[in-house]
ChimeraX commands (.cxc) that place a marker at each C-alpha (Angstrom):
marker #1 position -0.81,4.35,73.50 radius 0.5
marker #1 position 2.12,7.06,73.52 radius 0.5
marker #1 position 2.85,6.24,70.65 radius 0.5
marker #1 position -0.61,6.63,68.97 radius 0.5
marker #1 position -0.76,10.00,70.65 radius 0.5
marker #1 position 3.29,10.63,69.04 radius 0.5
marker #1 position 2.04,9.24,65.63 radius 0.5
marker #1 position -1.45,11.65,65.55 radius 0.5
marker #1 position 0.61,14.94,66.89 radius 0.5
marker #1 position 3.22,14.60,64.52 radius 0.5
marker #1 position 0.73,14.02,61.64 radius 0.5
marker #1 position -1.31,17.35,63.06 radius 0.5
marker #1 position 1.57,19.97,62.97 radius 0.5
marker #1 position -0.50,21.86,60.66 radius 0.5
marker #1 position -3.85,21.86,61.91 radius 0.5
marker #1 position -4.10,20.87,65.78 radius 0.5
marker #1 position -7.73,22.14,65.53 radius 0.5
marker #1 position -9.30,20.06,63.36 radius 0.5
marker #1 position -10.91,16.97,65.55 radius 0.5
marker #1 position -12.20,14.43,62.47 radius 0.5
marker #1 position -8.71,14.74,61.50 radius 0.5
marker #1 position -7.40,13.85,65.19 radius 0.5
marker #1 position -9.66,10.63,64.92 radius 0.5
marker #1 position -8.65,9.37,61.64 radius 0.5
marker #1 position -5.01,10.10,62.96 radius 0.5
marker #1 position -5.88,8.39,66.31 radius 0.5
marker #1 position -7.12,5.74,65.02 radius 0.5
marker #1 position -4.41,4.32,62.20 radius 0.5
marker #1 position -1.83,5.37,64.82 radius 0.5
marker #1 position -3.89,2.68,67.15 radius 0.5
marker #1 position -4.11,0.22,64.25 radius 0.5
marker #1 position -0.50,0.81,63.34 radius 0.5
marker #1 position 0.68,0.20,66.54 radius 0.5
marker #1 position -1.74,-2.67,67.07 radius 0.5
marker #1 position -0.06,-4.13,63.91 radius 0.5
marker #1 position 3.46,-3.94,65.28 radius 0.5
marker #1 position 2.38,-5.68,68.64 radius 0.5
marker #1 position 0.98,-8.32,66.96 radius 0.5
marker #1 position 3.75,-8.93,64.31 radius 0.5
marker #1 position 6.54,-7.66,66.19 radius 0.5
marker #1 position 8.02,-6.10,63.27 radius 0.5
marker #1 position 8.22,-2.51,62.28 radius 0.5
marker #1 position 8.20,-3.19,58.65 radius 0.5
marker #1 position 4.48,-4.74,58.45 radius 0.5
marker #1 position 3.34,-1.09,60.15 radius 0.5
marker #1 position 5.73,0.52,57.92 radius 0.5
marker #1 position 4.35,-1.50,54.98 radius 0.5
marker #1 position 0.31,-0.34,55.75 radius 0.5
marker #1 position 1.37,3.33,56.46 radius 0.5
marker #1 position 2.75,3.04,52.91 radius 0.5
marker #1 position -0.46,1.57,51.49 radius 0.5
marker #1 position -2.94,3.90,53.48 radius 0.5
marker #1 position -0.83,6.41,51.64 radius 0.5
marker #1 position -0.78,5.04,48.63 radius 0.5
marker #1 position -5.07,4.45,49.06 radius 0.5
marker #1 position -5.10,8.36,49.74 radius 0.5
marker #1 position -3.19,9.70,46.55 radius 0.5
marker #1 position -5.75,8.21,44.87 radius 0.5
marker #1 position -9.27,9.10,46.32 radius 0.5
marker link #1:1,2 radius 0.2
marker link #1:2,3 radius 0.2
marker link #1:3,4 radius 0.2
marker link #1:4,5 radius 0.2
marker link #1:5,6 radius 0.2
marker link #1:6,7 radius 0.2
marker link #1:7,8 radius 0.2
marker link #1:8,9 radius 0.2
marker link #1:9,10 radius 0.2
marker link #1:10,11 radius 0.2
marker link #1:11,12 radius 0.2
marker link #1:12,13 radius 0.2
marker link #1:13,14 radius 0.2
marker link #1:14,15 radius 0.2
marker link #1:15,16 radius 0.2
marker link #1:16,17 radius 0.2
marker link #1:17,18 radius 0.2
marker link #1:18,19 radius 0.2
marker link #1:19,20 radius 0.2
marker link #1:20,21 radius 0.2
marker link #1:21,22 radius 0.2
marker link #1:22,23 radius 0.2
marker link #1:23,24 radius 0.2
marker link #1:24,25 radius 0.2
marker link #1:25,26 radius 0.2
marker link #1:26,27 radius 0.2
marker link #1:27,28 radius 0.2
marker link #1:28,29 radius 0.2
marker link #1:29,30 radius 0.2
marker link #1:30,31 radius 0.2
marker link #1:31,32 radius 0.2
marker link #1:32,33 radius 0.2
marker link #1:33,34 radius 0.2
marker link #1:34,35 radius 0.2
marker link #1:35,36 radius 0.2
marker link #1:36,37 radius 0.2
marker link #1:37,38 radius 0.2
marker link #1:38,39 radius 0.2
marker link #1:39,40 radius 0.2
marker link #1:40,41 radius 0.2
marker link #1:41,42 radius 0.2
marker link #1:42,43 radius 0.2
marker link #1:43,44 radius 0.2
marker link #1:44,45 radius 0.2
marker link #1:45,46 radius 0.2
marker link #1:46,47 radius 0.2
marker link #1:47,48 radius 0.2
marker link #1:48,49 radius 0.2
marker link #1:49,50 radius 0.2
marker link #1:50,51 radius 0.2
marker link #1:51,52 radius 0.2
marker link #1:52,53 radius 0.2
marker link #1:53,54 radius 0.2
marker link #1:54,55 radius 0.2
marker link #1:55,56 radius 0.2
marker link #1:56,57 radius 0.2
marker link #1:57,58 radius 0.2
marker link #1:58,59 radius 0.2
view
């Protein structure tokens, strides 16, 4: 859980009052944490994060 909060905090540096973004980043942090928990591979979490960023560029 602390990694989820840390992930969201690191991404919310510029706009800490935007609650919608907090929800998105907390959710993504939870998903990435669960991926790591299931696979025990930080590379998988990094790959999902990279794919999400790539997706965000194109939408």
